[in-house]
C-alpha positions, 0 to 999 in steps of 0.5 A: 200437297202440304200447302193444300192441307194447310189451306184446308186446315186454315179454313177450318180454323177460320170457320170455327173462329167465325162460329165463336164470333157469331155466338158472341155477337148473338150474346151481345144482341140478346144483352142489348135487347134486354137492356132496351126492354128496360126503356119506355117506347119513347126512350127506345125510339130516341135511342134508335134515332140517335145511335142507329139512324145517326140523326142529330139532336135537332133532327130528332126533336123535329121528328118527335116534335119536342125540344132539343133539350127534351131529346138530350134529357131523354137520351141521358135518362135512357142510357142511365136506365140501361146502365142501372139495369146492367148493374142490377143484372150483374149483381143478380148473377153474382148471387146466383153462382 
């Protein structure tokens, strides 16, 4: 009988941990979405193709009909813009406290 209670209790704890994980995942999704909104449509498209679809630089350049160098530069600038946006967001949060 004791082991059944333990199993039930263990499941409750796991469900609670899953809820916390789900909330954390939603927070990350919101943060990523807000950072992606800082980008131009073309930058978002390149980031999507590179990191979500896992396409190579060459494949992206063929799809978008631009040079591989332009793809690399666009990815670099997009990441740079998102990093800057995150720094600005953290800076604002420090002053709101």
